[in-house]
C-alpha positions in Angstrom: -18.8 -20.0 -2.5 -21.5 -20.1 0.0 -22.1 -17.5 2.6 -20.3 -18.8 5.2 -17.4 -19.9 3.3 -17.2 -16.6 2.1 -17.6 -15.1 6.0 -14.8 -17.6 6.8 -12.1 -16.8 3.5 -13.0 -12.9 4.3 -12.1 -13.6 8.7 -9.4 -16.0 7.4 -7.8 -12.4 5.4 -8.6 -10.2 8.0 -6.6 -12.0 10.2 -3.7 -13.0 8.4 -3.5 -9.2 7.4 -3.5 -8.3 11.6 -1.0 -10.5 11.8 1.1 -9.1 9.6 0.7 -5.4 10.4 1.9 -6.9 14.2 4.6 -8.3 12.7 5.1 -5.1 11.1 4.8 -3.2 14.0 7.1 -5.3 15.9 9.8 -5.2 13.4 10.0 -1.2 13.9 10.7 -1.7 17.1 14.0 -4.2 15.7 12.8 -7.1 17.1 15.1 -9.9 15.3 12.1 -13.1 16.0 9.5 -10.5 14.0 12.0 -10.1 11.2 11.9 -13.7 10.8 8.1 -14.3 10.9 8.1 -11.1 8.3 10.5 -12.7 5.9 8.5 -16.2 6.3 4.9 -14.4 6.1 6.1 -12.1 2.8 9.4 -13.5 1.3 8.0 -15.7 -1.4 5.6 -12.9 -2.5 8.2 -10.1 -2.3 10.6 -12.5 -4.6 7.9 -13.1 -7.2 7.4 -9.3 -7.5 11.6 -8.9 -8.1 12.1 -12.1 -9.8 9.4 -10.5 -12.7 11.1 -7.2 -12.8 15.0 -8.6 -12.5 14.4 -11.4 -15.4 16.6 -13.9 -13.2 16.5 -15.8 -10.1 20.1 -15.0 -8.9 19.6 -11.3 -9.3 15.8 -11.5 -7.8 17.6 -13.1 -4.8 20.1 -10.3 -4.3 17.5 -7.7 -4.8 14.9 -9.5 -2.4 18.1 -9.3 0.3 18.6 -5.2 -0.4 14.9 -5.3 -0.1 14.8 -6.6 3.6 17.8 -4.4 4.4 15.2 -1.6 3.3 12.3 -2.7 5.3 14.6 -3.4 8.9 15.6 -0.2 8.2 12.5 1.7 7.3 10.0 -0.5 9.2 8.8 2.5 11.5 7.5 4.8 8.6 4.8 2.5 7.8 1.4 3.9 9.1 -1.1 1.7 8.9 -4.2 4.1 8.1 -2.5 4.7 4.8 -1.6 2.0 3.4 -2.0 -2.1 4.1 1.7 -3.7 5.1 1.5 -5.7 2.1 1.0 -3.3 -0.3 3.5 -1.1 1.8 6.1 -3.8 1.6 5.0 -4.7 -2.3 5.9 -1.4 -3.4 9.1 -1.8 -1.5 10.1 -4.6 -3.6 9.0 -3.4 -6.4 11.1 0.1 -6.6 13.9 -1.6 -5.6 13.7 -4.5 -8.3 13.0 -1.1 -11.0 16.2 0.6 -9.6 18.2 -2.6 -10.2 16.9 -2.7 -13.4 17.8 0.5 -14.4 21.4 0.4 -13.3 22.4 -2.5 -15.6 21.4 0.4 -18.3 22.9 -1.0 -21.7 23.2 -4.9 -20.3 20.7 -6.9 -20.9 20.1 -10.3 -18.9 17.4 -11.5 -21.4 16.9 -12.0 -25.2 14.8 -9.6 -27.2 11.8 -11.6 -26.8 11.5 -11.8 -23.1 12.2 -7.9 -23.0 7.9 -7.4 -23.0 7.6 -9.5 -20.3 10.3 -7.8 -18.1 9.4 -4.1 -19.5 5.6 -4.9 -19.3 4.0 -1.3 -18.6 0.9 -2.8 -17.0 0.1 -2.6 -13.5 1.4 -5.6 -11.5 -2.4 -7.6 -10.7 -1.8 -8.5 -6.8 -1.0 -4.6 -6.7 -3.7 -3.7 -8.7 -5.6 -5.7 -6.8 -4.4 -4.6 -3.2 -4.9 -1.1 -4.8 -8.2 -1.7 -5.7 -9.2 -3.4 -2.2 -8.0 0.1 -0.8 -9.9 2.1 -2.8 -13.0 0.3 -2.1 -12.3 0.8 2.1 -11.4 4.3 1.5 -15.1 5.1 -0.3 -16.5 3.2 2.5 -14.9 5.3 5.0 -16.1 8.2 2.8 -19.6 7.8 2.6 -19.3 7.3 6.6 -19.0 11.2 7.2 -20.8 13.8 7.3 -21.7 15.3 3.8 -20.1 18.8 4.6 -16.7 16.6 5.6 -16.8 14.4 2.4 -17.7 17.5 0.2 -14.8 19.4 1.6 -11.9 16.5 1.5 -13.0 15.3 -1.9 -13.5 19.2 -3.7 -10.0 19.6 -2.0 -7.9 16.6 -2.3 -10.0 15.2 -5.4 -10.9 18.4 -7.4 -7.6 20.1 -6.5 -9.4 23.3 -5.2 -7.9 25.4 -2.4 -9.5 25.7 1.1 -10.6 29.1 0.0 -12.5 27.8 -3.0 -13.9 25.3 -0.9 -15.2 27.9 1.3 -16.6 29.7 -1.2 -18.6 27.3 -3.1 -20.0 26.3 0.8 -20.8 29.4 1.8 -18.8 29.5 4.5 -15.6 31.3 6.4 -12.3 29.4 5.5 -11.4 28.2 9.0 -14.8 26.4 9.0 -13.8 24.4 5.7 -10.4 23.5 7.5 -12.8 22.3 10.7 -14.8 20.3 8.6 -11.7 18.7 6.6 -9.6 18.3 9.9 -12.6 16.8 11.5 -13.0 14.2 8.5 -9.5 13.0 8.1 -9.4 11.8 11.7 -12.4 10.3 11.1 -11.4 8.8 7.9 -7.7 7.3 9.5 -9.9 5.8 12.3 -12.1 4.2 9.7 -8.9 2.9 7.7 -7.3 1.5 10.4 -10.2 -0.2 11.8 -11.4 -1.9 9.0 -8.7 -4.3 7.8 -5.5 -3.2 8.8 
């Protein structure tokens, strides 16, 4: 693919993601037309997730209906800087489908040969792709922080050190570390929301 073609694809992807985010925000305001648009944009993808986990068409349709009821009630809890809209929706579909599957208990709906397809422990490729995209965005945004904030955030949140331990290793007061982290997290949130809502 040429550079121009790749840029056009990225631009189209960004526009689609932005449109989906705007639609989800409108759903949070109980906009019924936006809810219809959200369904149009995402139902095929979310149905695929439900079908893969539930194993049959009718059950997947029932679960998908429940998924959209959950989305209608919880749309206001989606946070643009934390997750992309499609990953947030996919997690709801996946979790509801898994809950449905567990509720079936000892009533399998498919033969043992098909069980490995239903209970495949590997991550869903689409969700993994979304997670990788979000990880790359997070790394890019982390790289934009000043060294002190980046180091403080990484050691506190990724290495699991307390603020006091981070302060000891940096040789500064705890309040200074808290300030670096607070400022860095604010910059991260802005960066993540600006880059590919």
